[in-house]
C-alpha positions as CSV (number, residue, x, y, z in Angstrom):
1,X,7.6,12.1,-26.4
2,X,9.9,14.0,-23.9
3,X,6.7,15.4,-22.7
4,X,5.0,12.3,-21.5
5,X,8.1,12.1,-18.9
6,X,7.2,12.2,-15.3
7,X,9.0,14.9,-12.9
8,X,9.1,15.4,-9.2
9,X,11.6,17.1,-7.3
10,X,12.1,16.9,-3.1
11,X,13.4,19.1,-0.3
12,X,13.8,17.8,2.8
13,X,14.4,19.7,6.2
14,X,15.2,18.4,9.7
15,X,15.2,20.3,13.0
16,X,16.1,18.5,16.1
17,X,15.2,20.1,19.6
18,X,16.6,18.9,23.1
19,X,13.6,19.7,25.0
20,X,15.2,18.5,28.4
21,X,18.5,16.3,29.4
22,X,16.0,13.0,28.6
23,X,14.3,14.3,26.2
24,X,14.4,14.8,22.5
25,X,12.2,16.1,20.0
26,X,12.9,15.9,16.0
27,X,10.9,18.0,13.6
28,X,10.7,17.5,9.9
29,X,9.2,17.6,6.7
30,X,9.4,16.7,2.8
31,X,8.3,19.3,0.0
32,X,7.4,17.7,-3.2
33,X,6.3,19.1,-6.2
34,X,5.3,16.9,-9.4
35,X,4.7,17.6,-12.8
36,X,1.6,15.4,-13.6
37,X,-0.6,17.9,-10.7
38,X,1.8,20.6,-10.7
39,X,0.8,19.9,-6.7
40,X,3.2,20.5,-3.6
41,X,3.2,18.1,-0.8
42,X,4.1,18.3,2.2
43,X,4.9,15.4,4.5
44,X,5.9,15.9,7.8
45,X,7.2,13.9,10.4
46,X,6.8,14.5,14.4
47,X,8.8,12.5,17.1
48,X,9.4,12.8,20.7
49,X,11.5,10.3,22.9
50,X,12.5,10.4,26.6
51,X,15.3,8.3,28.2
52,X,14.1,6.4,31.3
53,X,17.5,5.5,32.1
54,X,21.2,5.2,30.4
55,X,20.0,1.9,28.9
56,X,15.8,2.7,28.5
57,X,14.0,4.6,25.9
58,X,10.3,4.8,25.0
59,X,9.3,7.3,21.9
60,X,6.5,8.2,20.0
61,X,5.7,9.0,16.0
62,X,3.8,10.6,13.5
63,X,4.4,11.0,10.1
64,X,2.6,11.6,6.8
65,X,3.7,10.4,2.9
66,X,2.2,10.6,0.1
67,X,2.2,8.1,-3.2
68,X,3.5,10.1,-6.4
69,X,1.1,11.0,-8.6
70,X,1.4,9.2,-11.8
71,X,0.5,9.2,-15.4
72,X,-1.1,6.0,-15.4
73,X,-3.8,6.9,-13.4
74,X,-4.4,10.4,-14.1
75,X,-4.8,10.6,-18.0
76,X,-3.3,6.5,-19.2
77,X,-6.2,5.0,-21.2
78,X,-5.1,1.1,-21.2
79,X,-7.4,-1.4,-23.6
80,X,-7.6,-5.2,-22.9
81,X,-9.3,-7.5,-25.8
82,X,-10.1,-10.9,-26.2
83,X,-11.1,-13.2,-29.0
84,X,-12.4,-17.0,-28.5
85,X,-14.0,-19.2,-30.7
86,X,-17.0,-21.8,-30.7
87,X,-18.8,-20.6,-27.1
88,X,-22.0,-22.4,-26.0
89,X,-24.3,-19.3,-24.7
90,X,-27.3,-19.3,-22.5
91,X,-29.6,-20.1,-25.8
92,X,-28.1,-23.3,-26.6
93,X,-26.5,-22.3,-29.6
94,X,-22.8,-21.5,-30.3
95,X,-21.1,-18.0,-31.3
96,X,-17.8,-16.8,-31.1
97,X,-17.3,-14.2,-28.5
98,X,-15.4,-11.1,-28.5
99,X,-14.8,-8.6,-25.1
100,X,-13.4,-5.3,-24.6
101,X,-12.3,-3.7,-21.2
102,X,-10.9,-0.3,-20.8
103,X,-9.5,1.2,-17.8
104,X,-9.6,4.9,-17.8
105,X,-7.1,7.2,-15.6
106,X,-9.5,10.1,-14.2
107,X,-7.9,13.7,-13.8
108,X,-9.7,14.7,-10.3
109,X,-8.2,11.1,-8.2
110,X,-6.8,13.0,-4.8
111,X,-3.6,12.2,-3.8
112,X,-3.3,9.0,-2.4
113,X,-1.7,9.4,1.5
114,X,-0.6,7.3,4.4
115,X,-0.2,8.3,7.7
116,X,1.1,6.3,10.6
117,X,1.6,6.7,14.4
118,X,3.8,4.6,16.8
119,X,5.4,4.5,20.4
120,X,7.7,2.3,21.6
121,X,9.7,1.1,24.4
122,X,13.6,-0.1,24.1
123,X,16.1,-1.8,26.6
124,X,19.6,-2.7,26.4
125,X,22.1,-4.2,28.1
126,X,25.5,-3.6,26.0
127,X,25.9,-6.2,23.6
128,X,24.0,-8.8,26.0
129,X,20.9,-8.0,25.9
130,X,18.5,-5.6,23.8
131,X,14.7,-5.8,24.0
132,X,12.5,-3.6,22.1
133,X,8.4,-3.8,21.6
134,X,6.9,-0.9,19.6
135,X,3.0,-0.6,17.9
136,X,1.6,1.2,15.2
137,X,-1.4,2.8,14.1
138,X,-2.2,3.6,9.7
139,X,-4.9,5.7,7.8
140,X,-4.3,5.0,4.4
141,X,-6.4,7.0,2.3
142,X,-7.7,7.6,-1.4
143,X,-7.1,4.0,-2.1
144,X,-8.0,3.9,-6.2
145,X,-10.3,1.2,-7.8
146,X,-12.4,0.6,-10.8
147,X,-15.5,1.9,-10.7
148,X,-17.5,0.2,-13.9
149,X,-19.0,2.8,-16.1
150,X,-20.8,1.4,-19.2
151,X,-21.5,-2.5,-20.5
152,X,-23.0,-3.2,-23.5
153,X,-23.8,-5.9,-25.8
154,X,-24.1,-6.4,-29.8
155,X,-24.6,-9.6,-31.5
156,X,-23.2,-10.2,-35.5
157,X,-24.8,-12.3,-37.2
158,X,-23.0,-14.5,-40.1
159,X,-19.4,-14.2,-41.1
160,X,-18.3,-15.8,-38.3
161,X,-16.3,-19.5,-37.6
162,X,-17.6,-23.2,-38.7
163,X,-20.6,-24.1,-36.7
164,X,-21.2,-21.0,-34.9
165,X,-24.5,-18.7,-35.7
166,X,-22.7,-15.2,-34.9
167,X,-20.6,-13.1,-33.1
168,X,-21.1,-11.6,-29.6
169,X,-20.1,-8.7,-28.9
170,X,-19.5,-7.0,-25.5
171,X,-17.6,-3.7,-24.0
172,X,-16.9,-3.2,-20.2
173,X,-15.4,0.3,-18.8
174,X,-14.2,1.0,-16.0
175,X,-13.0,4.5,-14.1
176,X,-10.4,4.7,-11.9
177,X,-12.0,6.5,-8.2
178,X,-10.6,6.5,-4.9
179,X,-13.6,6.0,-2.3
180,X,-11.7,4.0,-0.5
181,X,-9.6,4.1,2.9
182,X,-7.9,1.6,5.1
183,X,-6.5,1.3,8.7
184,X,-3.7,-0.8,10.3
185,X,-2.9,-2.0,13.3
186,X,-0.3,-3.8,14.6
187,X,3.4,-3.9,16.6
188,X,6.8,-6.0,17.0
189,X,8.4,-7.7,20.0
190,X,12.0,-8.2,19.7
191,X,15.4,-9.8,21.8
192,X,18.7,-9.9,20.7
193,X,20.8,-11.8,23.6
194,X,24.2,-12.8,23.2
195,X,25.1,-14.7,26.1
196,X,28.6,-15.1,24.7
197,X,31.3,-13.1,22.4
198,X,30.4,-16.0,19.7
199,X,26.5,-17.0,19.9
200,X,23.8,-14.4,19.6
201,X,20.5,-15.4,19.6
202,X,17.5,-13.2,17.8
203,X,13.6,-13.7,18.3
204,X,11.2,-11.0,17.0
205,X,6.9,-11.8,17.2
206,X,5.0,-9.1,14.5
207,X,1.8,-9.1,14.4
208,X,-1.0,-6.5,11.4
209,X,-4.3,-6.6,10.5
210,X,-5.8,-4.4,7.8
211,X,-9.2,-3.4,7.9
212,X,-11.0,-1.3,4.8
213,X,-13.2,1.3,4.7
214,X,-15.4,2.2,1.8
215,X,-17.2,5.2,0.7
216,X,-19.7,6.5,-2.2
217,X,-21.9,5.2,-4.9
218,X,-19.4,2.5,-5.9
219,X,-19.9,0.9,-2.2
220,X,-23.5,0.9,-1.5
221,X,-24.2,-3.1,0.0
222,X,-21.3,-4.9,-1.3
223,X,-18.2,-4.8,1.1
224,X,-16.6,-6.4,-1.9
225,X,-15.0,-3.6,-2.6
226,X,-13.3,-2.5,0.7
227,X,-12.6,-6.6,1.4
228,X,-10.7,-6.9,-1.5
229,X,-8.0,-4.7,0.8
230,X,-8.0,-6.6,4.1
231,X,-6.6,-9.3,5.3
232,X,-7.0,-11.8,8.2
233,X,-4.8,-11.1,10.8
234,X,-1.2,-11.9,10.4
235,X,1.5,-13.1,13.5
236,X,4.7,-14.0,12.2
237,X,7.1,-15.4,14.4
238,X,11.2,-15.5,13.4
239,X,13.9,-16.8,15.6
240,X,17.3,-16.7,14.5
241,X,20.8,-18.2,16.6
242,X,24.1,-17.2,15.1
243,X,27.4,-19.1,16.3
244,X,30.8,-18.1,15.3
245,X,32.1,-21.9,15.6
246,X,35.9,-20.7,14.2
247,X,37.2,-17.6,12.8
248,X,36.7,-20.3,9.6
249,X,33.5,-21.3,9.9
């Protein structure tokens, strides 16, 4: 059905402003329209850079982006069914077991968005040396999770597989909600050194940490909801040597 297709339209504008001989300001935004929520969502960006010297620069920036809404999260229902024979229950009797999980969309979800602040410094000496260091802080709003709305159980006696006394039928219904937001922060240090024309050494170290937050009745005293999006502090180290041995190798 063509009416089921998602449509998204975007318009982007950018303005570069030289404040001084060494300071530059860049302003921009993207305006996006979609046919699901019929909203126009702005996604602004601001970047400021300052030239410390001919080979040094510092910069800072802020930007916001959205996750384009989808029909899957707004109006789609998904059902998962599973059937198992001859299952031993707590009353020491065997039943056939059938359960159904219904996952519902939610038309009232707020738009999922990501805002990031970043700063950095860069130093270079032609192609012989390049050094950069940067840090960031990100806020991710309106993260989706499923909230259990109802759970029912019925027992149908007889008519089941041999050796069982009946069939246990369970249904669980969950709806998408958006009570979670997260903070991410980290940084990176990168170095490129080219001691000779045929040898290049690259190395970098980066760190990232995600901290989850939860608000609303789904959270309560249960931290599992926000913990599901968190990570342990991640440290990454990479090193690479590139050597042009000959023109062929």
